C-alpha positions, 0 to 999 in steps of 0.5 A: 768540157772542164776547161769550158766550165772553168771559163764560164766560172772565171767570166762570170766572177769577172762580171760580178767584180765589175758590179756597180750602180749606175745613175747618180746617188740622191741627196737634196741639191745644195742649191735647192730652196729648202737649203736656203738659210733665210728659210730656216730661221724664226718666222716673222711673227707678232709676239702679241698674236702667236708663239714660236712653239711647236704645233701640236699634232691635233691642233683642233683640240686647242678649241677644247670643244668635245663636239668638235673633237668628236666631228673630227674623229668620225671624219677621220674614220669615214671620210671618202677622200681619206679612204681614196688616200689609204688605197692609193698608199696600199697600192704604193706599198704593193709597188715596193714589194714588187720592185723589191722582188724583181731579180734574184731568184726565180723558178718554174715548172713545165708539164705537158703532154700531146699526140705529136707527128714531128716533121721527119726532115727536121730530124734529117730523116727522109721518111715519116716520123711515127706518131707518138704520145710525147711528154715534157716535164721540166724544172727550171731556176735562175738567178739574175745578177743586178750588176749595174744596179738597175733593180736597185734604182727601181726599188729606190724609186718605188720607196720614194713614190710610197713616201710621196703618197704617204705625204699626199695621205697626210695632206688629205688628213690635214685638208679634211680636218680643216674643212670639218673645223671650217664647216663646224665654225661656219654652223656656229657662226651663222646661228650667232649672227641670226640671233643678233640680226633677229634682235636687230630686226625686233628693234627696227620693228619697234622704231617703225611702230614708234614713227608710225604712231608719231606720224599719226599724232602729226609729229612726224611725216611719211618720209620718215615712216618709209625710210624706216619701213625700208630699213626693216624690209632690208634687215629682214631680207638678210634673214634667209642668208643666215639659214643658208649658211647654216645649212650649207655648213651642215651639209658640208659636214655630212659629206666630210663625215659620210653621214646624214645630217640628222646623225651629226653629233648632237647639238651640232645644228644648234651650236651658236658660239664660235670654237675659240682658242684661249691662248697664243697660236703655236707656229714653230719656225721655218725649219720645222715648217718645212719639215712638217708640211706634207706637200714639201715632203711629197715633192721632195720625195718625187725628186728622189724618185725622179733621180732614181729613175735616171739610174733605171733609164741608165741601167737599160743601156747594159746587158742582163746577166743571169745564171740558170739550170734546168732538169727534166724528161722529154720523150714518149710517154711510157719512157719518160723518166728513163735515162734516154729521156732525161735532160739537164743544163746550166750556165749563164745567160746574157741578154742585151738590146743594143742601145739604139731605138731611143735608149739614150734619149730616155736617159735624157728624158729622165734627167729632164724629169728629175730637173722639173721635179727639183723646180717643183720642189723649190716652188712647193717650198717658196709657197709654203713660206709665202702661205704661212707668212701671209696667214700670219700677216692676215691673221694679225690684221684681222685680229687688230680689226676685231679688237678695234670693233671690240672697242667700238662695241664697249663704246656703243654699249655705254652710249646705249646704257646712258641713252636708256637711263636718260630715257628712263629719267625723261631726259630722252625720247623712246625713239633716240633710246631705240636708235642707240640700242640698235647702233649697239646691235649693229656694231655687235654684228659687226663683231660677230663677223669679225670674230668669225674671220678671225676663226676661219683665218686661224684655220687657214693659218694651221693649214698653212703651218701643216697641221702638225702632221709629220708622219702617216699615222692618224693623230685623232685618238691622241689628245694633247693638252694645249 
């Protein structure tokens, strides 16, 4: 008996000494796109538009708009997408706890009692066994050895998936913040453009009335009146569009904040000045961009999880080994606990399913999933660079267009002022004065639209830059001076 116990101990020791972790150890592949030197340096920027400085975590504070800060803060607290992301993150962290608790020590208790008629032949007895009240009490404990690292790989996969879920939550935060700023900008832009359109409509009305008077006085014809009325009606037809855009922005904010429109921060619906950033936009560089963007981190963590799953699948080819002990008592209820009913035992247990039935194919499947995750990771990295470069180019182009229109606005204003002075001096007609003023108003409308496009492009650029989130903590409560 002692010899048998010694052999068990020696055999178990040999198994433990052979412990190894199956499957590949994860590291970012050397040929991954994120390792490319040409993606690590300075972004192609126009020094007149942006600056290679760190992107602030709470980039919306660069607008210095307290109402916008309040909108973002409320969205961060109650947005439904963020609540879903928080629930997903909680589930992922629980899955890590489950993986960490697998294997190792486990125990159980068994309590049972029954009125039992055993089979006599089961005990090689020719006669019938008496009916009896039989009880069964047992305590069991066991320890599962992770000799091949299957459980360790499972923990690695669970942690990598939790990190990926955290990055997905960061993406949700960035997206929500950008959506709030975009909706607020839409409301302000609609109000501003409507004011300019109403002024232009009033000028066209005055022009139409003047042309009608000239016609009645025999100094004009019906064609001029019809043309002017057509222009007036065309401008009037555009007015509902601005109100619809304003309402759409308010409804969007209502959804993002999970609040009725009438409970939005005071002054939101009547905002008529675009939020503006009075400094060069900070954009960082390529290396920090790839570290900062949460979709890049999410794709990298998915690759890490897929790599760990190869080890999990490989570990299924090997046996599970554990050691356990049982102590209990089984017998007639009146005799439980007496020496003739007590029992105990301990020893190792080896469980092995021969790797047929597709076990090796599952390893190859896990390897293919890992290759796909690497390709997806490369695609996300390249897309991040493309989005940023495109955003920078479009932002620069929209700024140039806005500046050109601003120059045109100044010229139109000078022309309108000069024509008005000529009119006051009797050197120009009232109609010429109205036309010059209307031209100036039209250019103002173009400048207002260009400013809106620049503002929306800024939001898209910050979204492409990753919004400054490099971790899963909420940044809205921490103001940063621009």
